[in-house]
C-alpha positions in Angstrom: 5.3 2.9 -34.6 7.0 -0.3 -35.5 10.7 0.1 -36.5 12.9 -1.9 -38.9 14.8 -3.8 -36.2 11.6 -5.1 -34.7 10.3 -6.3 -38.0 13.7 -7.9 -38.9 13.8 -9.8 -35.6 10.2 -11.0 -35.7 10.3 -11.9 -39.4 13.5 -13.8 -39.1 15.5 -11.8 -41.7 19.2 -11.3 -41.2 20.2 -7.9 -40.1 23.0 -7.5 -42.7 20.6 -8.3 -45.5 18.0 -5.7 -44.4 20.7 -3.1 -43.9 21.8 -3.5 -47.5 18.4 -3.6 -49.0 16.8 -0.8 -47.1 13.1 -0.7 -46.1 11.8 -0.1 -49.7 13.6 -3.1 -51.0 12.6 -5.1 -48.0 9.0 -4.6 -48.7 9.6 -5.9 -52.2 11.0 -9.3 -51.0 8.8 -12.0 -52.6 6.4 -13.5 -50.0 7.0 -10.7 -47.5 5.3 -7.7 -49.0 1.8 -8.3 -47.7 3.0 -10.0 -44.5 5.2 -7.0 -43.5 2.5 -4.5 -44.3 0.2 -6.6 -42.2 2.7 -6.1 -39.3 2.6 -2.3 -39.8 -1.1 -2.3 -40.2 -1.7 -4.4 -37.1 0.6 -2.2 -35.0 -1.4 1.0 -35.9 1.6 2.6 -37.6 -0.3 3.0 -40.9 -2.3 6.2 -41.1 -5.8 6.8 -42.6 -4.2 7.4 -46.0 -2.6 3.9 -45.9 0.8 5.5 -45.5 3.7 4.5 -43.4 6.1 7.3 -42.3 9.7 6.2 -41.7 12.0 9.1 -40.9 11.6 11.7 -43.6 10.2 9.2 -46.1 6.6 8.1 -46.5 5.7 4.8 -48.1 2.3 4.1 -49.7 0.8 0.7 -48.8 0.9 -1.2 -52.1 -1.4 -4.0 -51.0 -5.1 -4.3 -50.9 -6.7 -4.1 -47.4 -8.3 -7.5 -48.0 -4.9 -9.0 -48.6 -3.4 -7.4 -45.5 -6.2 -8.7 -43.3 -5.7 -12.2 -44.8 -2.0 -12.1 -44.0 -2.8 -11.0 -40.4 -4.9 -14.2 -40.1 -2.4 -16.4 -41.9 0.8 -15.0 -40.6 -0.3 -13.9 -37.2 2.9 -15.3 -35.7 5.2 -13.0 -37.8 4.9 -10.4 -35.2 2.9 -11.2 -32.1 2.8 -8.4 -29.7 4.0 -9.5 -26.2 1.7 -8.5 -23.4 2.5 -9.1 -19.7 -0.5 -8.9 -17.4 0.3 -8.5 -13.7 -2.6 -10.1 -11.8 -4.7 -13.1 -12.6 -8.0 -12.0 -11.2 -11.3 -11.1 -12.9 -9.9 -8.2 -14.9 -6.5 -9.9 -15.6 -8.1 -13.1 -17.0 -10.5 -11.1 -19.2 -7.6 -8.9 -20.4 -5.6 -12.0 -21.3 -8.5 -13.4 -23.3 -9.0 -10.1 -25.1 -5.3 -9.8 -25.9 -4.8 -13.4 -27.0 -7.9 -13.3 -29.2 -6.4 -10.3 -31.0 -3.2 -12.2 -31.8 -0.9 -11.2 -29.0 1.4 -13.4 -27.0 0.1 -13.0 -23.5 1.7 -13.9 -20.2 -0.1 -13.6 -16.8 2.0 -13.1 -13.8 0.2 -14.1 -10.6 1.7 -14.2 -7.2 -0.8 -16.6 -5.7 -0.6 -20.4 -6.4 -3.7 -20.2 -8.6 -5.5 -17.5 -10.7 -9.0 -16.1 -10.0 -9.2 -17.0 -6.3 -11.3 -13.9 -5.5 -13.9 -14.8 -8.1 -14.8 -17.9 -6.0 -16.0 -15.7 -3.1 -18.1 -13.3 -5.2 -21.9 -13.4 -4.8 -21.6 -15.6 -1.7 -20.0 -18.2 -3.9 -22.6 -17.9 -6.7 -20.8 -15.1 -8.6 -23.1 -12.1 -9.4 -21.7 -11.6 -12.9 -23.4 -8.2 -13.6 -26.6 -6.3 -13.2 -29.2 -5.2 -15.8 -29.5 -1.8 -14.1 -26.3 -0.1 -15.1 -26.2 3.6 -14.2 -23.7 6.2 -13.1 -25.0 6.2 -9.5 -24.0 2.6 -9.1 -20.3 3.7 -9.1 -18.1 5.9 -7.0 -15.0 7.5 -8.5 -13.0 10.7 -8.4 -14.1 11.3 -12.0 -17.9 10.5 -11.9 -18.2 9.9 -15.6 -15.2 7.5 -15.8 -16.8 4.2 -14.8 -19.7 4.5 -17.3 -17.3 5.6 -20.1 -15.5 2.4 -19.6 -18.6 0.3 -19.4 -20.0 1.8 -22.6 -16.9 0.4 -24.3 -17.8 -3.1 -23.2 -21.2 -3.3 -21.6 -23.6 -5.7 -20.1 -24.8 -7.1 -23.4 -21.2 -7.7 -24.5 -20.4 -9.3 -21.1 -23.4 -11.7 -21.4 -22.4 -12.6 -25.0 -18.8 -13.2 -23.8 -19.8 -15.6 -21.0 -22.4 -17.3 -23.2 -19.6 -17.9 -25.7 -17.6 -19.5 -22.9 -20.5 -21.8 -21.9 -22.1 -19.9 -19.0 -25.9 -19.7 -19.2 -26.9 -16.6 -17.3 -29.8 -16.4 -14.9 -31.7 -13.2 -14.2 -32.8 -12.6 -10.6 -34.6 -9.2 -10.6 -31.8 -7.8 -12.7 -29.0 -9.5 -10.8 -27.2 -11.9 -13.2 -25.8 -15.2 -12.0 -24.6 -18.3 -13.8 -27.6 -20.8 -14.0 -25.5 -23.2 -11.9 -25.2 -20.7 -9.1 -21.5 -21.6 -8.9 -18.7 -19.1 -9.0 -16.4 -21.9 -9.6 -18.1 -22.4 -13.0 -17.2 -18.9 -14.0 -13.6 -19.4 -13.0 -13.5 -22.7 -14.8 -14.5 -21.3 -18.2 -12.2 -18.4 -17.9 -9.2 -20.7 -17.1 -10.2 -23.0 -19.9 -10.3 -20.2 -22.5 -7.0 -18.9 -21.3 -5.5 -22.3 -21.7 -7.1 -22.8 -25.1 -5.6 -19.5 -26.4 -2.1 -20.5 -25.3 -1.8 -17.8 -22.6 1.3 -18.4 -20.4 0.6 -18.3 -16.7 3.3 -17.8 -14.2 2.1 -18.8 -10.7 3.7 -17.9 -7.3 5.6 -15.3 -9.2 6.1 -11.9 -7.7 6.8 -8.7 -9.7 9.6 -6.7 -8.2 9.6 -3.7 -10.6 8.6 -2.6 -14.1 11.0 -0.5 -16.2 10.1 1.3 -19.4 12.9 0.9 -22.0 13.1 3.1 -25.1 14.5 1.1 -27.9 14.6 2.7 -31.4 11.8 5.0 -30.4 9.4 2.1 -29.6 8.6 2.1 -25.9 8.7 -1.4 -24.4 9.0 -2.7 -20.9 11.1 -5.1 -18.8 9.2 -6.8 -16.0 11.5 -8.0 -13.2 10.1 -10.9 -11.2 11.5 -13.3 -8.7 11.5 -15.9 -11.5 13.3 -13.9 -14.0 12.9 -10.9 -16.4 10.1 -10.7 -18.9 10.3 -8.5 -22.1 7.0 -6.8 -23.0 5.6 -4.6 -25.7 2.7 -3.7 -23.4 2.1 -4.2 -19.7 -1.4 -4.4 -18.1 -1.6 -3.7 -14.4 -4.5 -5.7 -13.1 -3.2 -6.5 -9.6 -6.3 -5.7 -7.7 -6.8 -3.6 -4.5 -6.0 -4.3 -0.9 -9.4 -5.8 -0.1 -9.6 -9.5 0.9 -5.8 -10.1 0.9 -6.2 -13.8 1.5 -7.4 -14.0 -2.1 -4.3 -12.3 -3.4 -5.2 -8.6 -3.2 -2.2 -7.4 -1.3 -2.0 -3.8 -2.7 1.3 -4.5 -4.5 -0.2 -3.0 -7.7 -0.5 0.4 -6.1 3.3 0.4 -5.4 4.1 -0.6 -9.0 1.8 2.1 -10.4 3.3 4.6 -8.0 6.8 3.9 -9.1 5.7 4.5 -12.7 4.6 8.0 -11.6 0.8 7.4 -11.2 -1.0 9.1 -8.4 -2.6 6.7 -5.9 -5.5 8.0 -3.9 -5.3 6.4 -0.5 -7.1 3.0 -0.6 -9.6 2.4 2.2 -11.9 -0.6 2.9 -15.3 -0.4 1.2 -18.4 -2.7 1.2 -17.5 -3.5 4.7 -19.0 -3.6 8.2 -19.1 -0.6 10.7 -17.7 -1.0 14.2 -19.7 1.1 16.7 -19.3 2.5 20.2 -21.1 0.9 23.1 -21.7 -2.6 24.6 -25.4 -3.0 23.8 -24.5 -4.6 20.4 -23.8 -7.9 22.2 -27.4 -8.0 23.2 -28.6 -7.4 19.6 -26.1 -9.6 17.9 -27.7 -11.9 15.2 -30.7 -9.7 14.6 -31.7 -9.2 10.9 -34.3 -6.6 10.1 -35.4 -4.2 7.4 -34.0 -0.8 8.1 -32.9 2.5 6.6 -29.4 3.8 7.3 -28.3 7.4 7.1 -24.6 8.1 7.4 -23.7 11.5 8.9 -20.4 13.3 9.5 -20.2 16.7 11.2 -23.9 17.3 10.6 -23.7 16.5 6.9 -25.6 13.6 5.2 -22.9 11.6 3.4 -25.1 8.7 2.1 -28.2 6.7 2.8 -29.6 3.3 1.9 -32.2 0.8 2.8 -32.3 -3.0 3.1 -31.7 -5.9 5.4 -29.6 -4.7 8.3 -27.6 -7.1 10.4 -26.6 -6.3 13.9 -23.4 -7.8 15.1 -21.7 -7.9 18.5 -19.5 -5.0 17.4 -21.9 -2.9 15.3 -23.7 -2.8 12.0 -23.5 -5.0 8.9 -25.7 -5.9 5.9 -26.2 -4.6 2.4 -27.4 -1.0 3.4 -24.3 -0.7 5.6 -22.0 -2.0 2.9 -23.4 0.6 0.5 -22.5 3.6 2.7 -19.3 2.2 4.3 -16.9 3.7 1.9 -18.1 7.2 2.9 -17.6 6.3 6.6 -14.1 5.1 5.9 -13.1 8.3 4.1 -14.7 10.6 6.7 -13.1 8.7 9.6 -9.7 8.9 7.8 -10.2 12.6 7.6 -10.7 12.7 11.4 -14.5 13.5 11.3 -17.1 12.2 13.8 -19.2 9.7 12.0 -22.7 8.4 13.1 -25.2 6.1 11.5 -28.8 6.9 12.1 -30.9 3.8 11.8 -34.6 3.7 11.0 -36.1 0.4 12.2 -39.5 1.2 10.8 -38.6 2.5 7.3 -42.0 1.8 5.8 -43.7 4.4 8.0 -42.8 8.1 8.2 -42.5 9.8 11.6 -46.2 10.8 11.8 -47.4 7.4 10.7 -45.1 5.6 13.1 -46.2 7.8 16.1 -49.8 7.2 15.2 -49.2 3.5 15.1 -47.5 3.4 18.5 -50.2 5.5 20.0 -52.9 3.3 18.6 -51.2 0.1 19.8 -50.7 1.6 23.3 -54.4 2.3 23.5 -55.5 -1.0 22.1 -53.0 -3.1 24.1 -53.0 -0.9 27.2 -53.2 -3.9 29.4 -49.8 -5.3 28.1 -46.4 -4.2 29.2 -44.3 -1.9 27.0 -42.1 -4.9 26.2 -45.1 -6.9 25.0 -46.4 -3.9 23.1 -43.7 -4.5 20.4 -44.4 -8.2 20.0 -45.2 -8.7 16.3 -43.9 -5.2 15.4 -40.1 -5.4 16.1 -37.7 -8.1 16.9 -38.0 -8.9 20.7 -34.3 -8.4 21.5 -34.1 -5.2 19.5 -37.3 -3.8 21.1 -36.0 -4.4 24.6 -32.8 -2.5 23.9 -34.7 0.5 22.3 -37.1 0.6 25.3 -34.2 0.9 27.7 -32.5 3.5 25.6 -35.7 5.5 25.7 -35.5 5.4 29.5 -38.7 3.4 30.0 -39.1 0.4 32.1 -40.1 -2.7 30.0 -42.6 -3.8 32.7 -44.5 -0.5 32.5 -48.1 -0.9 31.2 -48.5 0.4 27.7 -51.7 2.2 28.7 -49.7 4.4 31.0 -47.3 5.7 28.4 -47.3 9.4 28.2 -47.1 11.3 24.8 -43.5 12.3 25.8 -42.6 8.7 26.4 -44.1 7.7 23.1 -42.0 10.3 21.4 -38.9 9.0 23.1 -39.7 5.5 21.9 -40.3 6.9 18.4 -36.9 8.7 18.5 -35.1 5.5 19.2 -37.1 3.4 16.6 -36.9 5.9 13.8 -33.5 7.5 14.5 -31.3 5.2 16.5 -27.8 6.7 16.7 -24.8 4.5 16.2 -21.5 6.2 16.8 -19.1 4.7 14.2 -15.6 4.2 15.6 -14.1 2.5 12.6 -14.8 0.3 9.6 -13.6 -3.3 9.6 -10.1 -3.9 8.1 -9.2 -4.8 4.5 -9.5 -8.5 5.4 -13.3 -8.1 5.8 -13.8 -5.7 2.9 -15.1 -6.7 -0.5 -13.5 -3.9 -2.4 -11.6 -0.6 -1.7 -12.4 3.0 -2.3 -9.4 4.9 -3.7 -6.7 3.6 -6.0 -4.9 4.9 -9.1 -6.3 8.3 -10.2 -8.6 7.7 -13.2 -7.7 11.2 -14.5 -4.4 9.5 -15.6 -6.1 6.7 -17.6 -7.9 6.9 -21.0 -11.3 5.4 -20.4 -11.6 4.4 -24.1 -8.5 2.2 -24.1 -7.5 1.9 -20.4 -4.0 3.1 -21.4 -2.0 5.2 -19.1 -1.8 8.9 -20.0 1.7 8.9 -18.6 3.3 5.9 -20.4 2.5 4.5 -23.8 1.7 0.8 -23.8 0.9 0.7 -20.1 -2.6 -0.2 -19.3 -4.5 -0.4 -16.0 -7.7 -2.3 -15.2 -10.0 -3.5 -12.4 -9.9 -2.7 -8.7 -6.5 -1.1 -8.9 -8.2 2.0 -10.1 -10.1 4.6 -8.1 -13.5 3.0 -8.9 -15.8 1.1 -6.5 -19.3 0.0 -7.2 -22.2 -0.8 -4.9 -23.2 -4.4 -4.2 -24.9 -6.3 -7.0 -22.4 -7.3 -9.6 -21.1 -3.8 -10.4 -17.5 -4.3 -9.4 -17.3 -7.5 -11.5 -18.8 -5.7 -14.4 -16.1 -3.0 -14.2 -13.5 -5.7 -14.0 -14.8 -7.5 -17.1 -15.2 -4.2 -19.0 -11.8 -2.6 -18.1 -10.0 -5.9 -18.6 -11.4 -6.7 -22.0 -10.8 -3.1 -23.2 -7.2 -3.1 -21.9 -6.4 -6.5 -23.4 -7.8 -5.7 -26.7 -6.2 -2.3 -27.1 -2.9 -3.6 -25.7 -2.9 -6.2 -28.5 -3.6 -3.5 -31.1 -7.2 -4.5 -31.7 -8.5 -1.0 -31.4 -11.1 0.8 -33.3 -13.3 3.8 -33.1 -16.8 4.3 -31.8 -18.3 3.2 -28.5 -20.3 0.4 -30.1 -17.6 -0.6 -32.6 -14.7 -1.3 -30.4 -12.3 -4.2 -30.9 -13.2 -5.2 -27.4 -16.8 -5.8 -28.3 -16.1 -7.8 -31.4 -13.4 -9.9 -29.7 -15.7 -10.7 -26.9 -18.3 -12.4 -29.1 -16.2 -13.7 -31.9 -12.5 -13.8 -30.8 -11.7 -12.1 -34.2 -9.2 -9.4 -35.0 -11.1 -6.3 -36.2 -9.0 -3.2 -36.5 -10.4 0.0 -37.8 -8.7 1.6 -40.8 -6.0 4.0 -39.6 -6.9 3.3 -36.0 -4.4 4.8 -33.6 -3.9 4.5 -30.0 -4.2 7.5 -27.7 -1.0 9.3 -26.8 -2.4 11.8 -24.4 
């Protein structure tokens, strides 16, 4: 609810005059009636019956809705909600645009010397904006339904419309969406340009020290303490990122800020990251790229599996299928479990087919050595290591291989065991698993369930997607929803949110009697 003192200050009316007149008389001041009701309407303080409750009294809105909306457009500066966004990454920039397009005065606080640095490294510098296949199994979260609930509020279609409106022409690569220029810098450029056009204030190299809720007249507001001074805010959006890729600005400070405000933070661990494995044979296989299936096991339990181009490094395993399962390895290792990765170097053949193929080749190419038997079937360096692990001499003639030896070879080819000692550190990770517990956040608004007018977005939350544009989509979705609702541009219905409308048109579109959640 908006209180008299707030209206007085924003409308520029002297306090002694308003005290003498009272709210009823104040609403009758020529030229202010519709404008003041516009303030109450925009704040969400007016209920479905077009009534404003003030203490024990109830006031009926005496202006037509059309007039109110007109005044919101014409006198938007009468009472601009002040939003402070902590973090200028993908979600923070989108939140700023959503908030500013809905009439708020927005300030981004970024501790790096520029905003959006991490965007530049996404998609190998091409920025995989989103993905046309958007399903629940593309995300991992303590509340399985949470990520898709957020994305339904601002989905792929809205995201594409948003970026088209900024000047990005999307390109579809088998469902993976990139800017047609294949430049992540173009995505950052248009976001920065829109932020500047909307008059968003950006404080660079500015570190947030603490956030304090301050109750004034019943209207919860915040003071944001930074090393450059104190910022007053009607709403705060925490979009400070995770701990992954700290060189781009993700230093984990957002977790501490959220924790101080009472939010539960699930221990963040590296995700979409390489696996470091036991043994010194990896140096012999370093640089190999091959199609493979990966099954991640812990204490005899299958944690996850994936298939794609595997990369062998001098310390272990990398590549997309490894990234996809790495978050499960990180969590299991953190719990003290023994973790192994079973690698299938011939994923296109089942065990029976693979054994039959090896037997047939050994018979057909019996005059060749076992090392030569794999020429044209497997990478030469890889084959040599697998032959040795099977306990077979590379110089042995293929025709002399016994059924037992063929089975030993099959075992190494189809189920090579890599003992995982650790995952690479945060510096090598693309995202984190863990973060602020999503059970404490309203998926429809991104508002905290613990504090009114506190919003959380992006990687700070306990949501991590697989490779393919999913983490960026969550950033765009959660950021736009948070910014729009923080500004008061909220409405009802998953396809009728203020976020959706603001994305495409930049227009203010409140729903009659719309109220923000106070769970």
